[in-house]
C-alpha positions as CSV (number, residue, x, y, z in Angstrom):
1,Q,-118.2,9.4,36.0
2,V,-114.3,8.0,34.7
3,Q,-113.6,4.1,35.9
4,V,-109.9,3.7,36.7
5,V,-108.6,0.2,37.3
6,E,-104.5,-0.4,38.5
7,S,-103.2,-3.4,38.3
8,G,-99.0,-5.2,38.1
9,G,-98.8,-5.2,41.5
10,G,-96.7,-7.4,43.1
11,L,-93.7,-9.1,45.1
12,V,-89.9,-8.0,43.9
13,Q,-86.4,-8.7,45.4
14,P,-84.8,-5.1,45.8
15,G,-83.2,-4.3,42.2
16,G,-86.0,-6.1,40.3
17,S,-88.5,-4.7,37.0
18,L,-91.8,-4.5,38.1
19,R,-94.7,-2.3,35.4
20,L,-98.4,-0.9,36.8
21,S,-100.6,-0.3,34.5
22,C,-103.9,1.6,34.6
23,A,-107.1,1.5,32.4
24,A,-109.1,4.6,32.3
25,S,-112.7,4.5,30.6
26,G,-114.2,7.3,28.4
27,R,-113.4,8.2,24.8
28,A,-111.8,11.4,26.2
29,F,-108.7,9.6,27.5
30,R,-105.9,12.1,25.4
31,R,-107.3,14.4,27.4
32,Y,-106.9,12.6,30.5
33,A,-103.5,13.9,32.0
34,M,-102.8,10.7,33.9
35,G,-100.6,10.0,37.1
36,W,-99.4,7.1,39.5
37,D,-99.6,7.9,43.1
38,R,-97.9,6.0,46.6
39,Q,-99.2,6.8,50.0
40,A,-97.0,4.6,52.5
41,P,-98.5,4.0,56.3
42,G,-98.4,7.0,58.1
43,N,-96.4,9.3,55.1
44,Q,-98.5,11.9,53.0
45,R,-99.6,11.1,49.7
46,E,-97.2,11.7,47.5
47,L,-96.9,12.3,43.3
48,V,-94.5,9.7,42.3
49,A,-95.4,10.5,38.2
50,S,-97.5,12.4,36.3
51,I,-97.4,13.1,31.9
52,T,-99.9,14.5,30.5
53,S,-102.1,14.8,27.3
54,K,-99.4,16.3,25.2
55,G,-97.2,14.0,27.1
56,R,-95.5,15.6,29.0
57,T,-93.7,13.5,32.3
58,N,-93.0,14.4,36.0
59,Y,-90.9,12.4,38.6
60,T,-90.9,13.2,42.1
61,D,-87.0,13.1,42.7
62,S,-86.7,9.8,44.6
63,V,-87.6,7.4,41.3
64,K,-86.2,9.9,38.6
65,G,-84.1,7.3,36.7
66,R,-85.9,4.2,37.8
67,F,-89.0,5.0,36.7
68,T,-90.6,6.1,33.9
69,I,-94.6,7.0,33.1
70,S,-95.9,5.9,28.8
71,R,-99.3,6.1,27.7
72,D,-101.2,4.3,24.9
73,N,-104.0,6.0,23.9
74,A,-105.4,3.8,22.1
75,K,-105.6,1.3,24.9
76,N,-106.8,3.8,27.7
77,T,-104.2,2.8,29.3
78,V,-101.1,4.8,31.2
79,Y,-97.8,2.7,32.3
80,L,-95.2,3.2,35.5
81,Q,-92.6,1.4,34.5
82,M,-90.4,1.1,37.4
83,N,-86.8,-0.3,37.4
84,D,-84.3,-0.8,40.3
85,L,-87.0,-1.5,42.5
86,K,-85.6,-0.5,46.9
87,P,-87.1,-1.0,50.0
88,E,-88.7,1.9,50.0
89,D,-91.0,2.2,47.3
90,T,-93.6,-0.8,48.7
91,T,-96.3,0.8,49.6
92,V,-100.0,0.8,47.5
93,Y,-100.0,2.9,43.9
94,Y,-103.3,4.8,43.3
95,C,-103.4,5.9,39.4
96,N,-105.1,9.2,38.2
97,A,-107.3,10.6,35.8
98,H,-107.5,14.5,35.5
99,Y,-110.3,15.4,33.5
100,V,-112.7,19.0,32.9
101,K,-110.3,19.9,36.8
102,A,-111.9,16.7,38.8
103,D,-109.8,13.7,39.1
104,Y,-110.5,9.8,39.3
105,W,-109.2,7.5,41.3
106,G,-108.7,3.9,41.2
107,Q,-108.2,1.1,44.3
108,G,-104.5,1.1,44.1
109,T,-102.7,-2.1,44.3
110,Q,-99.9,-2.8,46.0
111,V,-95.9,-3.0,45.3
112,T,-93.5,-4.9,47.8
113,V,-90.0,-4.7,47.5
114,S,-88.4,-6.9,49.6
115,S,-85.7,-10.3,49.7
């Protein structure tokens, strides 16, 4: 069982930045594919960004050029740097770890973009 814990959410003004962190347990962390999803009320869950075990990244179109996903295998942590935040980025962000055909989710962290 992989434990996933997110942190770093909060309230920020439009145009501001936040960095989300996600710590995942397990010695095999370097083999996990990791991702960040978000789900606004009434909407389907959306994959925001992902990073493979080899460091290949992928982003949904609405965040390209603004968000950056990265990982630190020594710390069992993945990050989501979010710049130029917009009100439509407001929602709960969930971290996902994928390993051996199983997915593990954290409890989520709230991001609110408002003036």
